[in-house]
N, C-alpha and C positions, 0 to 999 in steps of 0.2 A: 468666554463662551465657545463652544464647539460649533464649528461651521460644516455645512454639506458642500455641495458641488459648488465652487465658487469661481467666478469669471471677473477679471479685472479688465475694464474697457479704458484705455488711456488715450489721451490726445497728445502726440508727441510735439505739436504745435503750441500747447498751452505757454502762457507766460513768457511770450517772445521766443519760443523754441526751446526754453529751460524743461519743458515737459518732457522731452526724450531723456535726459539725464535722469528725471525723477522716476520714470517709469522703470528705467534700468536699475536704479537703486531699489526701489520697491519690489521688484521682481527678485532681487538678490534676498531681501528681508523675508519675503514670502516663502521662498523656498527653504530659507533656514527654519522656518517656523510650519513646514508642511504638515507637521502632525496634528496641526489645528484645523486642518481642511480634508475633507473626505477627497476631493481633487481640486487641483488648481489649473487655470487657463488664463493667460494673457494675450488680450487683442490689443494691437495699435491701430488706432483709427487712420485712414488714408486720406479723409477731407470731409467737408461739410456734409451732414446727413449719414455719415457712415456708423456713428455710434447709435443714432436711433435705429438703423437697420439691424445692426448686431444685437442690440438688446432686444429687439422685437423677435428674433430668430433663435437667441440662445436658450438652451435647456440648462438652468441652473436654479439652485436654492438661492444664492446671493449674488447679485452684480455689483461691483463696486466701479463708481465712476472716478476716474483720475485724471483731473484737470480743474478747468474752472466752471463758472455757473453755466457757460454755454454747453459745455460737455455734459454736465449734470441735466441740463434741460433735454438735450437730445436722447440721453439715457432713460429718463423718465418717460418721454414721448414714445419710445419704443416700448417701454414696460406697460405703459397704460393702454396700449393697442391690444394687449393679451387679455384674456378673460381673468377676472379677479381672482379666480380660485388658482390661476396658472401663472400669476406673477411672482417673479422672484422678489426677494427683499432688496432693499436698496443701501449701500453704503457708500461713503464718500472719503476720498483722500484728495484734499484741496491742493492744487497747483495752478491756479489762476491769478487773477488780479484783484477782483473784487472779492471773491470768496464768500459772499453773503449767506448762501445757503449753509456753508460748512459752519458759520459763525452762528446760526440758528441751532445746528446740531452740537455746537460746542467742541467742533473738531479742530484741533490746533493746525497751523499752516506749516508745511514742511514734511516730507516723508518720514523723517526720523522720529518726528514727534506723533505723526497722525497714525502711523501703522501700529505703534502699541496701542494707541486709543482705540483703534479699531477693533484690535483682537479683544479688548476689555469692555467693548460696547454693549449696550442693552438695547434691545429691539422694542421699537413702539409703533403703533398705528399712526399715520400721519394724513392730514387732509392734503388734498390737490385740487388747485384751481384749474378752472377751463375757461378758456376765452376763445370763443367761435370753435370750440372743439379742440384748440391746442392747449396742453396741460403746461401749467407753471407752478414751481414749488415756492417760489419766494417773491417775485414781484412782477406787476404789470402796470406800466406808467405811459402818460401822454404829456406832450408839451415840453416845457423845459427840461424837466428831469428825464425824459426819453431821448431828448437831443443830447443831453450830457453823456449819457450812457451809450449811445451811438457814436457819438464823437469821439469817445475813447478809442474805438478801433482805430482810427486813423492817426490820432496822437500817439498811441502806442508804438505804431509802426514808424512814425515820422521821429520820435523822439527817444524811445527806448524806456520811457517812464512806465512804473507799475505800481500797484497798490493804491493806497488812499491818495496819494499826492497825484496820481493820474487822473482821478476824478476832481480833485480840487481844482487842479490847472483848467481842466476843460470846462468846469462849472464856472470859473471866472470868467472864460473866454465867451462862454454862451450868455453869461449875464451881461456883459459888456456890449454884446453886439446883437443878440436875439432874444429880446424880452417880449415875445409874440404873445398875443391875446387870442382866445378861441372861445366863441361861444359854445355851450353845450346843453344838450336837453337828456336827462337822465331819469330812470327809474329806478329806485332804490327799494328792493322788497315791496314792489307795488306802489310806492310814494313817488309822484313826479317832483321834479326839481329843474329849474333852469338857471344859467348863470353866465359868468364870464370867468374864464381861469387862465391862469398862465401855466400851472403844473397841476397834476391830477395823477395820483398813486393808489394803486389797488395791491394790498399786501396780503399774503399768508404769513411770512415771516415779518420781523420787525424792521429789518435794516434793507437798505439798498446803496448802491454807489461806493461799496468799500467801507460800510460801517456807518452811513448817515442813518441815524435812528428815526426814520420818518413816520413810522406808527408804533409808538413805544408800547401801546396796549396789545399790538397783535400777538396771537397764539396760535401756532399751526395746527393744533389738535383740538380746537373749540368749534369746529363746525362753521366758521364765521370768515368772511374777509373784512378786513379793515381798510378803509378809504380816508385819504385826506387830499383836498385841494386848496390852491391858494387862488384867492379871488383877485381877478385884475379889474383896474389897472393897478400896476405895482412899480414904482420907480426904482431907480438904480440903487440907491442907498437902502431903502427898506427890503428890496429884494436880496441884496447882498447880506444884510443883516440876517434874514430870514435863513439863507442858504448857511451861514456859518453857526447859526443856533441849532439847525437841524442836525449837525453832527453829534450833539449830545442829547437830541430830543427836547431841547428847550424852546422849540417853535410853537409848543402846543397851546400856549396862552395867548398867541397872537390873534387879533380879531380878524386879520386876513385869511386865518385857516380854518376849514371846516372839516369835521370828522364824521364819519358813519361807520357803522358795523352793520354787514348785512349777509345775507345768503346768496343774493342774486343782484346783479346789476345790468341794467340795459342802457347803452350811452351812445349818443352821435355827437360830432362835432362840426363846427363850421367856422373857419376853413379846416380842413384835415390836418391834424397835428402830427409831428413826429410821435411814433409809438414802438415800445419796446416790451418784449416778454422774455423774463429771465435773461436779459441782455441782447436778444436777437430782435431784428426787426420784425414788425408785423404791421399789415395795412389792410384796412376794410373801411367801408362807408359806415359800419355800424358795429358795435362790439357788445356781444352778448356774453355775461361772465356769471359763472357760478361756482360754489364750492362743492367738491365732492367728498364728503366726511370720510376719514379713515380709509382712504382709497389705496395706501401703500404702507407696507412694513418698511421703517427706516432705522438705521442704527445709529443711536445718539451716544455720544461719549458720557461716560459715567462722571458726575461732579462729586 
């Protein structure tokens, strides 16, 4: 496809610092294909919040996030602050650890594979989730699964692990030592529900944690959010089995799992659990969540 004004916003710190080399390689590839773009610009982020600020301010037809899910989260946050008619389309070159949103788009990991896929991509309208006004493209979660996602930041820095193995290692650590329970009160599209949970996920796309198929029926352009939670209490062995089965979406039949599909959710927890939104920490006494259908045009890899 032919592209207009295109801005690549890259995170040099992505994937334990490997993002810098990825951005340099991508810039060379893009310059060699410059005829596909009416104009090209590369922006390297300087720290947390910079990608959001750049995406909010940039004048472009297409903004390409180069990095992991956190970089994508920031770029989307910036784009969503603009009026709908003035939002650039979103492209993704995945260079992170989990790369779950790229998985939703069918984008291959690695610059050499992802850039040709971007050039051949097709544009589709995609839903955007909002939690207390903060956008998310892929996942919002509470409890054990959020603790795993947030714990990978320290583990990555400490061990150098990347990809799915990073999430599996942190998951086992959390299961062994932090199977905490949380009471919740929720309203799912106007229907009230109470319970106790160990993990609670709200998904726009199917996967989180580097490919765990937590909501296998999730479809990011159906105007709905998919929710699943694991009821507490849950012992070590059942919890570990659920964790392993979730990698392939085989946890769905467990009587400990509850699934909902909604347009809006209002939920509060006691005590306050760890919470993450596209891999970034979020804290609030209450979470108001809804879906904004077809809010952003996004480039999908052709199949």
